[in-house]
N, C-alpha and C positions, 0 to 999 in steps of 0.2 A: 236183620243177623245178631245186631247187638241186643235182643230183646232174649235172645236164644242165648246169649252168653250168659244175660242178668239170669236166668231161668235155671240155665245147671248150676249156679253158683249158687244160689237159693236151694233148690234144693237137696245140695252138699252141707248148707249149712243148717238146716232146718231142725235135723237129730241134734247138734251141739247145742243149738239157741233156745228150744223146747216151746218156742211160740208162735203167733203169727207173722209174718215176715215177708216182705215184699218190695216191688218199686214200682213206683209211677211216674209218668210223662211229664211234662210240662201244663196239662192241660188234666191233670190229675186222675186220669184212668191207669187202671194197673194192668201193665205191660207183663210183669213175671211174680211171681206169688207162691208162698210155699202149697198155697190150698189153690191147687190150678182151676174151679171152678168159678174164686172171683177173678181173674183174667178176664182181661174185657170191660169189666165193672168200673164206675165212676165214682165220685165226690165231686155232686154237683154244689155244692158250695164252698169250695176255694178253686185255686191255680196257683200257683207258685209262681211269687212276685223277685221283682228283681233283687228287691231288700231282701228279702228271706235267703237268697246266694248262699249265706255262708253262717246262718241261723239254724240252730235246730228249734225245732216249735212241736208241741203237744195238738192233737184236734180230736175229738171224737174218740178218747179212748188208746187213741196211739201215737206214739212216736218220731216224727219226719227227719230226715234229717239231708237236704237238697245239697246235688255233686251236679258239676258238669262245665262246659267251660267256663270261666272268667269274666264274673260280670253277668251273666245268663244261668239262668237254671235248667234243665235240659232233664235232671230226672230227680226224683225223691225214694227213697230209701224208707221205711214203714215199719214200724217193729209193735207186734201188741204191746199196750203198755206204756204206764205214764211217768214210772218210778224211774230212780237213777241207774240202774240196770238196764233199762230199757234205754238209755237216752247213750251207755257205753257201748251196746251191741249196734245200735243205727249209728254210732259214730264209726266205727271198727267196719261196718259192712259200707258204709257212705263211702268209705277208705279204698277200701277191695275194689269197689264195682267202679270208682273212679279211675283208677289203675289201669281196671280192665278194659275199660272202653277206651282209653288213653293209647292203650297199647293195639287195640281192635282199632282205632282212629289210624296209627301210624302204618300199620301193616297194609291196609286195605284203602287209606284214603286216598283217592283219583288225583287229588290235588300235589301230593306229598310224593306220587308213582312219576307224575309228569317232569315235577324238578328236578326229582331222580334222573328222567331220562338226558332231559335239556341240562342237567353238571355232567352228564356222562359219568355219572355212579353205580349203574347197572348193565348186567352184561347184557349182551344182543338174544341169547338165550332166555334169560329170563324176563326180558320186556315180552315175546309172545305169550308166554306161560302167565305172568301176571296182567296181561292184558286182557286176554280173554278170559281172565277170574273177575276183571273190574267191567266186562263187558264193550270193550274201546270198538269203535269201530275204524278196522284198518284202513277203510275206504278212504275217509274222509280226509280235505287240502287244507293243512295247516301253516302258519307262518309264524315265526319268533317275532315281535318286538322289543327292543332290550332300549327303556328308555334313561335317561341320565339327565339328574336334577344337578343343576352348577353346587348347588350351597342346600346342605342338611339345612330342613326347618323346623318350627315346633309343629307345623299341622303333617299328619304322614302321608306322602305320598303313593303309599301302597293302599290305602283308604277308600282315596280319590279317583286311581284308577279302580279300584275293586268297585266301586258305587256307578264305574262307565261298564263294568262287564260283569252283572249279578250272577248270570248263566253259569253256574260253578260246573255243572256239567256237559258243556261246548266251550268253553274260554275258562284260562288258568293264568290267575297273577301273583306272582310272587315277587317276594325280597330279597336282590343280592346282599344289597347292604341297603345306609341312612340315603344313599342317592343314587341307587340304580336300584330300578324295577323291571321284572321280567313278563311280558304276556304272550301267552300261546294263546293263538286265535284261529279258529276255526273256520274256514272261507267255502263261498260256492266255487264252484268249478268254473263259471262267467267272472271270475275276479282278476283284476287284471293290476298293473303296479300304480297306474293310478290311482286307483279302489283304495289302496294300501296306503300310496302316501298320503289322500284326504283322508282316512280315517286318521294316521298318526300326526294331523297338523288337528284334528280335532283333540286328539290325547293333548298334543301339546302348550293348545291353548287354552283349555282347559283346567292344565296343571300350573301355568304361568298368572292366571286367573286368580287359582285361589294360595299358591307359594310366592308370589310375585317374583320369581330365576326364574334365569334360562335354564328351557327346558332341551336337550339333545336327543332324539331320537333315530335310532341303528337298526332297519330291515331287515332279514333275513330274507331266504329265496323260499319259493313255497314249494314243501314235500308232503310227501304222501303219506299216509298214518304215524304215527309217531316215532317210529324205529330211528329217523333221522332228523329228529327236531335238534337233538345236540349239533351238528350240523349249518339246521336252519339259525341256531346262537351263538354260534362261533361266526358264522358270515355277518350278523348282527353286532358282531362285538367289534369284527373286521371294518366295516362299513362305519363305524363310529372314529375308529382309529385314525381311517383312512383319512376322512371326512374332516378329519382336522387339520390336516396338514395340507391338503388340497383345496380343498371349499370350506374351508373354516366361518364362512357368511351365511353357510346353510346349517338348519336344523333339524333337518331329516334327510338321515342320508338309507338310499338302498344298494344293497351289496348288490343287486344286478345292475343299477344305474352307473356302477363307478367307472366302468369303463379301463383305459388304458392307466389309470392311478392302482387299477388291481393287481395289475400285470408289473408295474414297479415296483408295488410293497412286496411281490414275493421274490423280487431279484435280488440277489449276495449283493452284500456291501462292496465287495470289490470289483464286482461287472460293472455296479454301477459308476463309481472312481473311475474307470478303464474307459467305458464308455463317454466320458465328460471330460476326461483328457484327451482323447483323440478327435472328439468333434468344437472342442472349444478348447480358448485359450483359459489356463486356472484364475479363476476368480471372474470372470467376462461377464457372469450374469449379476453375481454382488456385486459390481462395479456401475451398474445402470441405475441414474436414478428413480424415484417413484415414477415423476412424469412420463419418462421412457416406460417404465414395466405396466403401467399404464394404460398406457398408447398398444401396446403388445398384447396386454389383456384383453382389450376392446376391436383389435384387430383381429383376432383368434376368434371372439364371438359373433364377429358378422362375417364368416367364412369368409377372411382375405381381400373382402373387397374395398376396395381403397375410397371409392366417391360416397360407400356407405356409413363407414368406418368415419372420416373426416364430416361427415354430416353431423352423425353422433357426436363427436367430442367438439362440434361448435368449432371448427378449425377451417384454414382453407385448406385446399387437394394438393396443393405443392409442401405444405407445412409439412403434411404426413409423406407426402413422396420422402423431403428433404432426413425428417427422423428416419422414415425405413434404409435410406442410403448410409446415414448414420451408425445404425443398428450393424448393415453389410459390411460397411470397412472396417466396425470393432471386430466382430464374428465370422465372415468370412460367409453368412449365411444370408441366403434373399427371402425374406420373409412372405415376400410374394408370390415366390414357387413353392407348388403343394410340399414335392419333398423337402425343400430346407424348411419349411413351417412346421412338420411331422418330425425333423429331427431337433430342431431348437425346441418344440413343447415337450419332446419325451426329456430331452435336458435339463429343460425349465424344471419339470417334474421331478427328477433324478436330485435335482439340487435341491430342492424341498426336502424333498426324502431324505438327505443324506444329515440337513440341516438338523430334521426330528430328532424326538427319540425311537423312532422307527426302529432307524438302522443301528442303536445304540446298545437296542436288548443283547 
């Protein structure tokens, strides 16, 4: 498609320049020319070198002006002659064709299209139209990963993630800022949550090894096609925000695995405050020391099993029972009873949520 655009401009400029003009690719093959019979031919004696990307040069009676992505010459304009006029024509044509290519890439680039969908910068009706133009398979399953680097580093996190997913037809990687990377991953129908978490751990391990910094990754829900990618991205954002409050030790957080935390996150501040006042005395949870909170956490992790919890805590069973009785005396809730345990668990999470920035926005 880009070659056809080049040819259109070359044809228009032919009468103005009055010389043979055209474009070669990085293999020195002619892709557009004022003399159509030369299209497809090449110069075997040279190719475009990285060192020549910004340098005009002459060869075999022609003047060449490379253009393309920074640091990598994709194409070069050629103009018949090696005089000063040929150099000026080559420079002007290089600027024109480079601008044309940039406009084309921005309009039709698949990666840019996906980025606009993820950031919700495109209307739903336009998604369908442009999706057909770019030949996107609307039946494929995709999921969004949001990778957060704790601190910016000299090494580009984007380049590291991009190197892990080089297939730009299936997977799309782009930067949000210096510490946040978005990955849109195409997956198989048989992919499960544990597979996504395994992939996220692989990304986290690679980035941690390369950047020497803590990495957190939020995983959105799996969506069909591309229309709901913005939804999956917002869920990945939510997973990171909620995870920082309720699972601060975890570095991989999936939206589908948030459970009660997701419910509490969406509750209004006033409702959380009212609930706490009704089920607990003011400041009760905050009054517990670290040992008591650690005991409660382990008791929940072991499914309210007194014997198993005491074994894991390396304390006598009676010691644990004493601690639970103390909690019951302060709160009025017996954590050995399921209904009471549920109330306390929700109250504890609501208290955490209120203490964080989630309810201050």
